[in-house]
C-alpha positions in Angstrom: -47.0 32.4 5.4 -44.7 30.9 7.8 -41.0 31.9 7.7 -38.8 29.4 5.9 -36.8 27.2 8.2 -33.0 27.9 8.2 -31.0 25.6 5.9 -29.5 22.7 7.6 -25.7 22.8 7.5 -24.2 20.4 5.1 -22.9 17.5 7.1 -22.3 15.1 4.2 -24.3 12.2 3.1 -26.4 10.4 5.7 -24.8 6.9 6.1 -26.8 3.9 5.0 -27.2 1.9 8.2 -28.6 -1.0 6.3 -25.5 -1.4 4.1 -22.9 -4.1 5.0 -19.6 -2.9 6.4 -16.9 -2.2 3.8 -14.7 -5.1 2.8 -11.1 -4.2 2.3 -8.5 -6.3 0.4 -4.9 -5.3 1.0 -2.2 -6.4 -1.5 1.5 -5.8 -0.7 4.0 -5.7 -3.6 7.5 -4.8 -4.3 7.9 -1.7 -6.6 8.0 -3.1 -10.1 9.7 0.0 -11.4 11.9 0.6 -8.4 13.1 4.2 -7.9 15.6 3.1 -5.3 14.0 4.9 -2.4 13.5 2.0 -0.1 16.1 0.9 2.4 16.4 -2.6 0.8 17.9 -1.9 -2.6 17.6 -5.1 -4.6 17.6 -6.1 -8.2 14.0 -6.9 -8.9 12.5 -9.4 -11.4 11.7 -7.9 -14.8 7.8 -8.0 -14.8 7.7 -7.2 -18.5 8.8 -10.7 -19.4 6.2 -13.0 -21.0 5.8 -15.4 -18.0 5.4 -12.5 -15.6 2.9 -10.7 -17.9 0.8 -13.8 -18.1 0.7 -14.1 -14.3 -0.1 -10.4 -13.9 -3.0 -10.8 -16.3 -4.3 -13.8 -14.3 -3.8 -11.9 -11.0 -5.7 -8.9 -12.3 -8.7 -11.1 -13.2 -8.6 -12.7 -9.8 -8.5 -9.3 -8.0 -11.3 -8.0 -10.2 -13.4 -11.0 -9.1 -13.4 -9.3 -5.7 -15.7 -6.8 -7.4 -13.9 -3.7 -6.0 -15.9 -0.4 -6.0 -12.6 1.4 -5.3 -9.0 0.7 -6.3 -6.6 2.6 -3.9 -3.0 2.9 -5.0 0.3 4.3 -3.7 0.5 7.7 -5.3 -0.1 11.1 -3.6 -3.3 13.1 -4.1 -1.3 15.8 -5.8 -0.6 13.3 -8.7 -4.3 12.5 -9.2 -4.9 14.4 -12.4 -1.8 13.0 -14.1 -2.5 9.4 -13.0 -6.2 9.6 -14.1 -5.1 11.0 -17.5 -2.6 8.1 -17.9 -5.3 5.5 -16.8 -7.8 6.9 -19.3 -5.3 7.0 -22.1 -4.5 3.3 -21.5 -8.1 2.4 -21.2 -8.9 4.0 -24.5 -5.9 2.4 -26.3 -3.9 5.6 -26.6 -1.0 4.7 -24.4 0.8 1.6 -23.2 0.9 0.4 -19.6 3.9 1.6 -17.6 6.1 -0.9 -15.8 5.2 0.0 -12.2 2.6 -2.0 -10.2 0.2 0.9 -10.2 -0.2 0.4 -14.0 0.5 -3.3 -14.3 -1.9 -4.4 -11.5 -3.9 -1.3 -10.4 -5.0 -0.1 -13.9 -5.8 -3.6 -15.1 -8.0 -4.4 -12.1 -9.8 -1.0 -12.3 -10.5 -1.5 -16.0 -11.8 -5.1 -15.4 -14.0 -3.8 -12.6 -15.4 -1.1 -14.8 -14.1 1.8 -12.7 -13.6 5.2 -14.3 -10.7 6.1 -12.1 -8.2 4.9 -9.5 -7.4 6.8 -6.2 -4.1 7.7 -4.6 -3.7 7.2 -0.8 0.1 7.9 -0.4 0.8 10.3 2.4 3.9 11.6 4.2 4.3 12.2 7.9 5.9 15.3 9.4 9.6 15.0 9.8 10.8 14.4 13.3 14.0 15.6 14.9 16.7 13.2 16.2 16.1 10.7 13.4 18.0 7.5 13.5 19.6 8.4 10.2 21.4 11.3 11.9 23.3 8.8 14.2 25.7 6.8 12.0 27.4 5.3 15.1 24.2 3.5 15.9 23.4 2.3 12.4 25.6 -0.9 12.4 23.0 -3.4 13.5 20.3 -1.9 11.3 22.5 -1.8 8.2 23.5 -5.5 8.8 19.8 -6.4 8.9 19.1 -4.3 5.8 22.0 -6.1 4.0 20.7 -9.5 4.9 17.2 -8.5 3.6 18.8 -7.2 0.4 20.7 -10.4 -0.2 17.6 -12.6 0.5 15.5 -10.4 -1.8 18.0 -10.6 -4.6 18.0 -14.4 -4.2 14.2 -14.6 -4.2 14.0 -12.5 -7.4 16.5 -14.7 -9.1 15.0 -18.0 -8.1 11.2 -17.5 -7.5 8.4 -16.8 -9.8 6.5 -13.5 -9.6 3.6 -15.4 -8.1 5.8 -17.0 -5.4 7.4 -13.6 -4.6 4.0 -11.9 -4.1 2.7 -14.8 -2.0 5.8 -14.6 0.2 5.5 -10.8 0.5 1.9 -11.1 1.7 2.6 -13.8 4.3 2.3 -13.3 8.1 6.1 -13.9 8.4 6.9 -11.1 5.9 4.6 -8.8 7.7 6.4 -9.5 11.0 9.8 -9.0 9.4 8.7 -5.7 7.8 7.7 -4.3 11.2 10.6 -6.0 13.0 13.1 -3.9 11.0 11.8 -0.9 12.9 11.8 -2.6 16.2 15.5 -3.4 15.7 16.5 0.2 16.2 13.5 1.4 18.3 15.6 1.6 21.5 18.4 3.8 19.9 18.7 7.0 21.9 16.7 5.8 25.0 19.7 6.2 27.3 20.4 9.8 26.3 16.6 10.4 26.1 16.8 11.6 22.5 14.6 8.6 21.5 16.0 8.8 18.0 15.0 5.3 17.2 11.5 5.5 18.7 10.8 8.8 16.9 12.0 7.3 13.6 9.8 4.2 14.0 6.9 6.4 15.0 7.4 8.5 11.9 6.9 5.4 9.7 3.8 4.4 11.7 2.5 8.0 11.5 2.8 7.9 7.7 0.8 4.6 7.6 -1.9 6.0 10.0 -2.4 8.8 7.5 -2.6 6.3 4.6 -5.1 4.3 6.6 -7.2 7.4 7.2 -7.4 7.6 3.4 -8.5 4.0 3.2 -11.2 4.8 5.8 -12.4 7.8 3.8 -13.2 5.5 0.8 -14.1 2.3 2.6 -17.6 3.3 3.6 -20.6 0.9 4.2 -21.4 -1.1 1.1 -18.1 -0.6 -0.6 -15.5 -3.2 -1.6 -12.0 -1.6 -1.6 -8.8 -3.0 -3.1 -5.6 -1.4 -1.6 -2.4 -2.0 -3.5 0.7 -0.7 -1.8 4.3 -1.5 -1.0 4.7 -4.6 1.3 6.1 -2.4 4.1 2.9 -0.4 4.1 0.7 -3.4 3.8 2.2 -5.0 6.9 1.0 -2.0 9.0 -2.2 -1.3 7.2 -3.4 -4.9 7.8 -2.8 -4.3 11.5 -4.9 -1.1 11.4 -7.6 -2.8 9.4 -7.9 -5.6 11.9 -8.2 -3.1 14.7 -11.0 -1.3 12.9 -14.4 -2.8 13.8 -16.2 -0.7 11.2 -14.5 -2.6 8.3 -13.9 -6.2 7.3 -10.7 -7.7 6.0 -10.8 -9.8 2.8 -7.9 -12.3 3.0 -5.4 -11.8 0.2 -3.9 -15.3 0.1 -6.5 -16.9 -2.3 -6.2 -14.1 -4.8 -2.5 -14.6 -5.4 -2.6 -18.2 -6.3 
């Protein structure tokens, strides 16, 4: 008989050209269980209080109505096993929900959507030399801006409801302010050609480009993808999504109300 044809190299699944483009819903949040790693170090609202818990439950139901096929959260791939074990333990009633937004929102939405797991998309960019943080003499304007943001964040968390805070964090104005913080020091080092400011800003965008690559990995034709990340990430990920003609943005505003 005829010789067998050589096996075709595995190139992955053939894409379904009839499927609609992925819809991606990006939600920005503050870190409910803040580890103090962000530049703005504020005293955040206690999300475990009854009024906040009632809102989170309503929010999870609204986000689940998006019918996500994937829930992407801000944890690294290296933590996948631990996070999935925690999620499964909570789903089965063997453990309580943690305080952070991954548990409080992410796990709740995934369970309501009938998903067996959640997925981590947090990434780090390579460290660059001549970072802005190594130039304390140039830090004055940046630190003044960070202090103003901290003061305003503290006031918001004292005076606003959790719903109002999340609506504000996901507004176009908040997205501009998040990105504007980096523009405020972008020109540091241009005169001595060290480009310390530009390299530091690029490092942050680099990290978000890597995170968006993870979004693209999961947001394939026919999927509906919920992305829950810190508001600073959300500001840039939304820009990248809007530049991506293979995927469609689902507006977040209506889901937060």
